C-alpha positions as CSV (number, residue, x, y, z in Angstrom):
1,M,-23.2,22.8,9.8
2,G,-22.1,19.3,10.6
3,R,-18.9,17.8,9.2
4,W,-19.1,16.2,5.8
5,V,-17.5,12.7,5.5
6,A,-16.1,11.8,2.1
7,R,-17.0,8.4,0.8
8,L,-14.3,7.8,-1.8
9,D,-15.7,4.4,-2.6
10,N,-18.9,6.1,-3.7
11,K,-17.7,8.9,-6.0
12,D,-21.1,10.6,-6.4
13,K,-21.6,12.0,-2.9
14,F,-20.3,13.3,0.3
15,M,-22.3,12.0,3.2
16,P,-23.3,14.6,5.9
17,K,-23.6,13.7,9.5
18,T,-27.0,15.3,9.6
19,D,-29.9,15.4,7.1
20,S,-30.0,19.1,6.9
21,N,-27.9,21.7,5.1
22,L,-27.2,19.4,2.2
23,P,-24.3,20.6,0.1
24,S,-24.7,21.7,-3.5
25,A,-23.5,19.5,-6.3
26,G,-20.7,22.0,-6.9
27,L,-19.6,21.9,-3.3
28,R,-19.8,18.1,-3.2
29,S,-17.6,17.9,-6.2
30,R,-15.0,20.3,-4.8
31,L,-14.8,18.5,-1.5
32,L,-14.4,15.2,-3.2
33,K,-11.6,16.5,-5.4
34,I,-9.8,18.1,-2.5
35,A,-10.1,14.9,-0.4
36,R,-8.8,12.9,-3.4
37,M,-5.9,15.4,-3.8
38,S,-4.9,15.0,-0.1
39,I,-4.8,11.2,-0.4
40,L,-2.7,11.3,-3.6
41,C,-0.3,13.7,-1.9
42,Y,0.2,11.2,0.9
43,K,0.8,8.3,-1.5
44,N,3.0,10.4,-3.6
45,A,5.1,11.4,-0.6
46,I,5.7,7.6,0.0
47,R,6.7,7.1,-3.6
48,L,9.2,9.9,-3.5
49,H,10.5,8.6,-0.2
50,Q,11.1,5.2,-1.6
51,D,12.9,6.7,-4.6
52,S,15.1,8.7,-2.3
53,I,16.2,5.5,-0.5
54,L,17.0,3.9,-3.9
55,L,19.2,6.9,-4.8
56,F,20.9,6.8,-1.4
57,K,21.7,3.1,-1.8
58,R,23.3,3.9,-5.2
59,K,25.4,6.6,-3.3
60,S,23.7,9.5,-5.1
61,Y,23.5,11.4,-1.9
62,P,22.8,14.9,-3.2
63,S,19.8,13.7,-5.3
64,A,18.6,11.5,-2.5
65,N,18.7,14.4,-0.1
66,A,16.8,16.7,-2.5
67,L,14.2,14.1,-3.3
68,S,13.6,13.4,0.4
69,I,13.0,17.1,1.1
70,I,10.5,17.2,-1.8
71,A,8.8,14.1,-0.3
72,I,8.5,16.1,3.0
73,E,6.9,19.0,1.1
74,E,4.4,16.6,-0.4
75,M,3.6,15.2,3.1
76,G,3.2,18.8,4.3
77,K,0.7,19.4,1.5
78,Y,-1.3,16.4,2.6
79,Q,-1.3,17.6,6.2
80,S,-2.5,21.0,5.2
81,L,-5.4,19.6,3.0
82,S,-6.4,17.0,5.6
83,H,-6.4,19.6,8.3
84,A,-8.6,22.0,6.2
85,L,-11.1,19.2,5.4
86,F,-11.3,18.2,9.0
87,Y,-12.1,21.8,10.1
88,D,-14.5,22.4,7.2
89,Y,-12.5,25.2,5.6
90,F,-14.0,24.4,2.2
91,E,-17.7,23.8,3.2
92,G,-19.1,27.3,3.0
93,G,-18.5,27.8,-0.7
94,G,-19.0,31.5,-0.4
95,D,-15.4,32.8,0.1
96,E,-13.8,31.7,-3.2
97,A,-10.8,34.1,-2.6
98,F,-10.0,32.3,0.7
99,I,-10.2,28.9,-1.0
100,A,-8.0,30.1,-3.9
101,N,-5.4,31.5,-1.5
102,F,-5.4,28.4,0.6
103,L,-4.8,26.2,-2.4
104,S,-2.1,28.5,-3.7
105,D,-0.2,28.0,-0.5
106,T,0.2,24.3,-1.5
107,Y,2.8,25.6,-4.1
108,D,4.8,27.4,-1.3
109,H,7.8,25.0,-0.7
110,R,8.9,26.7,2.6
111,L,5.3,26.6,4.0
112,K,5.0,22.9,3.2
113,Q,8.3,22.2,4.9
114,R,7.1,24.2,8.0
115,V,3.8,22.3,8.1
116,F,5.6,19.0,8.1
117,L,8.2,19.8,10.7
118,N,5.7,21.6,13.0
119,Q,3.8,18.3,13.5
120,S,6.7,17.5,16.0
121,W,6.8,21.1,17.4
122,H,5.0,20.2,20.7
123,D,7.1,17.1,21.2
124,V,10.3,19.1,20.8
125,L,9.0,21.8,23.2
126,Y,8.0,19.2,25.7
127,A,11.6,17.8,25.7
128,D,12.9,21.2,26.6
129,M,10.2,21.8,29.2
130,K,11.1,18.5,31.0
131,R,14.8,19.6,31.0
132,L,14.0,23.0,32.5
133,K,11.8,21.5,35.2
134,K,14.5,19.1,36.2
135,K,16.8,22.1,36.7
136,N,14.0,23.9,38.7
137,L,13.9,26.7,36.2
138,D,10.7,28.7,35.5
139,Y,9.5,27.3,32.2
140,D,6.5,29.6,31.9
141,A,8.6,32.7,32.3
142,L,11.2,31.5,29.9
143,Y,8.6,30.6,27.3
144,Q,7.1,34.1,27.6
145,R,10.5,35.6,27.3
146,F,11.4,33.9,24.1
147,M,8.2,32.7,22.4
148,A,5.4,34.9,23.6
149,N,2.3,34.6,21.5
150,H,3.9,31.7,19.6
151,A,6.2,34.1,17.8
152,E,9.2,32.4,16.2
153,P,12.2,33.0,18.4
154,N,15.6,34.3,17.6
155,Y,17.1,30.8,17.6
156,D,20.7,32.2,17.1
157,D,20.4,33.9,20.5
158,P,22.9,32.0,22.8
159,E,20.5,32.5,25.7
160,F,17.7,30.8,23.7
161,G,20.0,27.9,22.9
162,K,20.9,27.6,26.5
163,Y,17.4,27.1,27.7
164,F,15.8,25.5,24.6
165,P,18.4,23.4,22.8
166,N,15.9,21.1,21.2
167,M,13.8,24.0,19.9
168,R,17.0,25.6,18.5
169,K,17.7,22.4,16.6
170,H,14.1,22.3,15.3
171,Y,14.3,25.9,13.9
172,R,17.7,25.4,12.4
173,Q,16.5,22.3,10.6
174,L,13.4,24.1,9.4
175,H,15.4,27.1,8.0
176,S,18.0,24.9,6.4
177,L,15.7,22.7,4.4
178,E,15.2,24.9,1.3
179,R,18.9,25.8,1.2
180,L,19.9,22.2,1.4
181,K,17.5,21.2,-1.3
182,Q,18.8,23.9,-3.6
183,N,22.4,23.1,-2.7
184,S,21.7,19.4,-3.5
185,L,20.6,20.3,-7.0
186,Y,22.5,23.3,-8.4
187,V,25.9,24.8,-8.8
188,G,26.1,28.5,-8.1
189,F,27.0,31.4,-5.8
190,P,24.8,32.3,-2.9
191,K,22.5,35.2,-3.5
192,K,23.1,38.6,-1.9
193,R,20.4,40.3,0.0
194,G,18.6,42.2,-2.6
195,A,19.9,41.1,-6.0
196,G,22.9,39.5,-7.6
197,S,25.4,36.8,-6.6
198,D,27.8,36.9,-3.7
199,F,31.2,36.3,-5.4
200,S,33.0,36.7,-2.1
201,A,31.5,33.3,-1.0
202,K,32.5,29.8,-2.2
203,V,30.7,28.5,-5.2
204,N,28.1,25.9,-4.1
205,S,28.5,22.4,-5.3
206,P,26.0,19.5,-4.8
207,F,29.1,17.2,-4.4
208,R,29.4,18.7,-0.9
209,I,26.2,17.0,0.1
210,G,27.4,13.8,1.7
211,R,26.1,10.6,3.2
212,R,25.3,11.9,6.6
213,I,23.1,14.8,5.4
214,A,21.0,12.6,3.2
215,E,20.9,9.9,5.9
216,N,19.5,12.3,8.5
217,Q,17.0,13.7,6.1
218,I,15.6,10.4,4.9
219,T,15.4,9.2,8.6
220,T,13.2,12.2,9.5
221,L,10.5,11.2,7.0
222,N,10.8,7.4,7.6
223,D,10.4,7.9,11.4
224,H,7.3,10.0,10.8
225,L,5.8,7.3,8.5
226,L,6.7,4.5,10.9
227,I,5.3,6.2,14.0
228,E,2.1,7.1,12.2
229,A,1.7,3.6,10.7
230,L,2.3,1.9,14.1
231,G,-0.1,4.3,15.8
232,I,-2.8,3.3,13.3
233,L,-2.1,-0.4,13.5
234,K,-2.0,-0.3,17.3
235,G,-5.2,1.8,17.6
236,T,-3.6,4.8,19.3
237,S,-4.3,7.1,16.3
238,G,-6.1,7.0,13.0
239,F,-6.8,8.6,9.6
240,E,-10.0,10.5,9.1
241,A,-13.2,8.9,7.7
242,W,-12.6,10.0,4.2
243,E,-9.1,8.4,4.2
244,E,-10.1,4.8,4.2
245,E,-7.8,4.2,1.3
246,L,-4.8,5.2,3.5
247,T,-6.0,3.2,6.4
248,A,-6.1,0.1,4.2
249,M,-2.4,0.6,3.4
250,I,-1.4,0.3,7.0
251,T,-0.7,-3.4,7.4
252,P,2.0,-5.4,9.3
253,K,3.7,-6.0,5.9
254,Y,3.8,-2.2,5.2
255,I,5.5,-1.6,8.6
256,R,8.0,-4.4,8.1
257,E,8.9,-2.9,4.7
258,L,9.4,0.6,6.2
259,M,11.8,-0.9,8.8
260,K,13.6,-3.2,6.3
261,N,14.1,-0.6,3.6
262,W,15.3,2.0,6.1
263,P,16.4,0.4,9.4
264,L,17.9,3.7,10.8
265,I,15.8,5.5,13.5
266,A,16.7,8.8,15.1
267,P,17.7,8.5,18.7
268,K,14.9,10.7,19.9
269,N,12.3,8.4,18.3
270,R,13.7,5.0,19.3
271,A,11.9,4.7,22.7
272,K,8.6,5.8,21.2
273,I,8.8,3.4,18.2
274,Q,9.7,0.5,20.5
275,E,6.9,1.3,22.8
276,L,4.4,1.2,19.9
277,I,5.8,-2.0,18.6
278,Q,5.2,-3.7,22.0
279,L,1.5,-2.7,22.0
280,P,-1.0,-5.3,20.9
281,D,-2.3,-4.8,17.4
282,D,-5.7,-3.2,16.9
283,K,-6.5,-5.7,14.1
284,D,-5.4,-9.1,13.1
285,S,-1.7,-9.1,12.2
286,D,1.4,-11.2,12.2
287,L,3.8,-8.4,13.1
288,E,6.6,-9.6,15.4
C-alpha cells in the first residue's frame, strides 16, 4: 500500500499516492485526526517553550525548567506521531490493540523525553567516534563492547566514560530529566526503592533549581527549533507533506524571533547553526 498524504487544507480526505487500495472513511478520519494531533503537539511545544523563557526572564528558574522539560515531552510526542504517520503505522486499521498501545505511549513522560533526546543520538555518537579515530582506537570493537545490539550502556562505568564521554553526557541528561522536572515542582523526600520515603536523604526543594540548570534546559530545545527551522528555510531538510501548516511557520521572521528571544546557543551547536545561517535561503527571505 502506498503512503497516504494528509491534505489538512481539505479536511474531508487523505490523498493516496496511487488510485488503488483507497482507505475507508473510518481510516481516513483516524489518519486525519492523528496528523492534526501531531501538528498541534509541535505548535504546543513552541508555546510552552516561549512561556518557559518568560518565566526564566522573571527569574522563576524552577518553573521555567519544569515547563521547558514539558515542552520537550510535547516535542517528543510530535516526533513519535510524525514518525508513525511516515511509516504507515496506522494505515492497516486491523490491529486496534497496536494502535491503542502506541497512542497510550504518548502519555509516558520518560518515553517522550527519550524520543526527543534520541534525535541527537547519532550526532553525539559521531563526536565520540571521531575522537576515538584520532587516537587510533578501534571504534567498532569498543562499540560492540559497550553498546552491542544498541543496548543502553552502563554510563556510570568509568571505562565507558573514558571512551565515550559525549555519550555518557547524553545518557546522564536523559536519565536526569524526569527527576529534574519533579524536583523543580515539588518539595519532598526521595523515594526508596520499593516503597516509602528516604528520610536519610535531604528534603528536596525546588529553590535549589537555579539559573544555570534552567538555562541549559531551555537552550537544548531552542537549539533544536533553530536548527530545524534553518534547515527548512535553507532547503537542507523539510517537514512531511501533511505538515504544510508547520512549513508555513518557518519564515526569516520566525528564525529571528528564536534567536532574539533566546540568544544562547550550546557550544556543540554553534558551528552547525552558523553554517546553516551562511547558506542561501531556499525561498525569498530577508534574513541577514
